[in-house]
C-alpha positions, 0 to 999 in steps of 0.5 A: 825242648829243642832250640832252633838258632840260625847260623851266622852267615845265613843259608847257601841259597839254592844249595841242596838241604841235608838234615844232620844229627850228632852235628857237634860229634867227630864225624858231625863236624867233619861232615859240616866242614865237607858241606861247606866246601860243597855249598850244601845246607845243612841243618845240624842237630846237637845236644848241647851248644855248639862252639862258636867256631862251628855256629860261624860256619855258613849255610849251617842252621843249628838246632839244639835238641836231645834226641833222647826226650820225645819232647822234642820230636815236633822240634826235629820234624819242623826242622827235617822239613825242606830238606831232601835227606837225614845223615843220622851221626848220633850216637853213644860211642861207649858200653854204657847200656843205660847211655847206649839205649837212650841216645843211640836207640830211643834217640833214632826211634825217636829221630825217625818218628819225626821223619815218618811221612816226610819226603826224604831219604835216611843215610844212617852212620852204623859201624863195621863192629855189627860183624859177627867176626867170633864165627870167622877162622883167621885171615877172612875178608870182611865185607857187606855179606858177612854175618851179623851178630845179633842185638841179643847176643852181640858182644857188648851194649856199643855193638847191640845198639848199633845193630837194633838202630839199624832194625830200626831205621829198617823197619821205618819204610824210609829209602835207606843207606846203612854207612858202617865206617872202620876204626876212624882216624884223624885230627884229635884221634889217632888210635884205634882199639885195634891195636892191642892193650896199653900200660902206660907208655908200653903197648903189648901188640897182639899180632903183625898181620891183618888189616887194620880197618881204618877210615879217615874222617874226612874219607866218611864225611865225603861218603855220607854226603854222596849217600844224602846226594843219592836217594837209592830205588832199595836199600843200601849197606855199605862198609867204609874203609879207606883204600890203602889200609896198613897192618899193625907193623905200619900203622906204628911205624907212622904213629911214631911221630906222636912219641907214643908208645914208648915201647911195643912189646910183640905178642903172637896172635896165637898165644892171645888168643890160647890164653882167652879160650882157656879163660873162657869159663870166667865169662863177663868177669873178664876184661874185653881183650880176654874175651873171646869174641871181642878178641877175635873183632879187634885183634884176629888177623882179617881183610877188609873189602871196599868193593861194595864202597865202590861198587855204589859210590863209586872212587875218590881220590885220597892220600895214602895212609902215611900221609893222612896220619902225618897230617892227623898227628901235625894238626893235632900239635897246632 
């Protein structure tokens, strides 16, 4: 069963109150920091005990509850009372099918059972990975109208779990925002899966062109809180990417300050794609970047639109990519 504990420092009187799952995670911690800056009260749900520095944040009430355990539904329901919105950031980030089923799918189902009938709206943290890029030609633009994969045929368990999570939230009847961040980066997480395979100090860079769908974790946190403070009249789906999106060459130039990779070996995109097509009969026995759907999702030159984001939530001031990466690398060594 979950344990409810009050945060040191108490609540911020008269501030908005929001339930946050996955509060101990990368995105969750950024939401807590931004909520403190905006004097927003948070009911923070985490599966394990939060570090002491997080428990000291004013205006936060902590709940230790495993969302995958249905016994915690009453605890979650009690915690959500008095909240105007819930940000659901809890999910399994890997491709372990059992963990995705428990943490992402069952966890969402139990949270929705806890929220049933309460007068709040839901903000789901999904992923830009749900789009069916395998059907797109090189150079396509990804937007909210791009076709989705399906849970039954998704390229990996993570994507299948995110799609199923979205389906459950749509079916709940709650007023709903679905935010689909791109590759989230910040202090402690400066690398992503869109750059190519690595072998020790060596990176094989697949192609040069195309944008990386980057989203700084601070930007994502601000967008989540914006949505949490705006009850939607209808379901809204928004991709969250930064306004300044580098290509692979520019990314690697900015990341060079980290000292890794030591060596970059460029490989033309068409050549890698040809190899994947020739090896396709081997199917799931291949590594991910030699399977055509995964390769196209991560490496194919694409463009990403933030027009839907700007239309739904408006612009936000943000530093350019180079400054954000330099800050993330600097903070990661302090």
